[in-house]
C-alpha positions as CSV (number, residue, x, y, z in Angstrom):
1,M,0.0,0.0,0.0
2,T,1.2,3.5,-0.8
3,D,0.9,6.4,1.6
4,A,-1.9,7.8,-0.5
5,T,-3.9,4.6,-0.2
6,T,-3.2,4.4,3.6
7,K,-4.5,8.0,4.1
8,K,-7.7,7.2,2.2
9,I,-8.5,4.4,4.6
10,A,-9.0,6.6,7.6
11,R,-10.2,5.1,10.8
12,I,-12.6,6.9,13.0
13,R,-10.8,7.9,16.1
14,F,-12.7,9.3,19.1
15,P,-11.3,11.7,21.6
16,K,-9.7,10.2,24.7
17,H,-12.4,11.5,27.0
18,T,-14.9,9.2,25.3
19,S,-13.0,6.0,26.3
20,P,-15.4,5.0,29.1
21,Y,-18.3,5.2,26.8
22,I,-16.7,3.4,23.9
23,F,-15.5,0.7,26.4
24,A,-19.0,0.4,27.7
25,L,-20.5,0.2,24.2
26,Y,-18.1,-2.6,23.1
27,M,-18.4,-4.5,26.3
28,A,-22.2,-4.3,26.4
29,T,-22.4,-5.3,22.7
30,I,-20.2,-8.4,23.1
31,M,-21.4,-9.5,26.6
32,A,-25.1,-9.0,25.9
33,F,-24.9,-11.0,22.7
34,L,-23.0,-13.9,24.4
35,M,-25.3,-13.9,27.4
36,S,-28.3,-13.9,25.1
37,L,-27.0,-16.9,23.3
38,V,-26.3,-18.8,26.5
39,I,-29.5,-17.9,28.4
40,T,-31.8,-18.5,25.4
41,F,-30.2,-21.9,24.9
42,S,-30.6,-22.8,28.5
43,E,-34.2,-21.7,28.6
44,F,-35.5,-22.9,25.3
45,G,-32.9,-25.2,23.8
46,F,-31.7,-25.0,20.2
47,G,-34.8,-25.0,18.0
48,P,-36.0,-23.5,14.8
49,H,-36.6,-20.1,16.4
50,Y,-33.3,-20.0,18.4
51,M,-31.7,-17.0,16.7
52,L,-35.0,-15.1,16.6
53,N,-35.3,-15.6,20.4
54,V,-31.6,-14.6,20.8
55,I,-32.2,-11.3,18.9
56,N,-35.3,-10.6,20.9
57,A,-33.4,-11.1,24.2
58,Y,-30.5,-9.0,22.9
59,K,-32.8,-6.1,22.1
60,V,-33.5,-5.9,25.9
61,A,-30.1,-7.0,27.2
62,M,-27.8,-4.7,25.2
63,P,-29.2,-1.3,26.3
64,A,-29.5,-2.6,29.9
65,A,-25.9,-3.9,29.8
66,F,-24.7,-0.6,28.4
67,V,-26.2,1.4,31.2
68,C,-25.1,-1.0,33.9
69,I,-21.5,-1.0,32.6
70,L,-21.5,2.8,32.7
71,F,-22.4,2.7,36.4
72,V,-20.3,-0.4,37.4
73,R,-17.1,0.4,35.6
74,P,-15.8,3.1,38.0
75,I,-16.5,0.8,40.9
76,V,-14.6,-2.1,39.3
77,V,-11.7,0.1,38.4
78,R,-11.5,1.2,42.0
79,M,-11.7,-2.4,43.3
80,V,-8.9,-3.5,40.9
81,G,-6.8,-0.6,42.1
82,L,-7.3,-1.7,45.7
83,T,-6.4,-5.3,45.0
84,V,-3.6,-5.2,42.4
85,H,-0.1,-4.1,43.1
86,G,1.3,-1.3,40.9
87,H,4.5,-1.6,39.0
């Protein structure tokens, strides 16, 4: 790739102060989907409507997870700081 090509493929970069929100978004997206897969399977099994049930569960779980992570993250960061030695 040339420098010109590399510059055309620009990545969206957010300001540093948005890190907690971007972290919460990524974490909520991944964890809510994984938990929707597992919980739907444990409740209903793997049937013909499995993915439809997963998506319906995810629609509720993802926003809830996002809000919860925003509130819980500072507490977890503090707890880790109290229990892990610094360098």
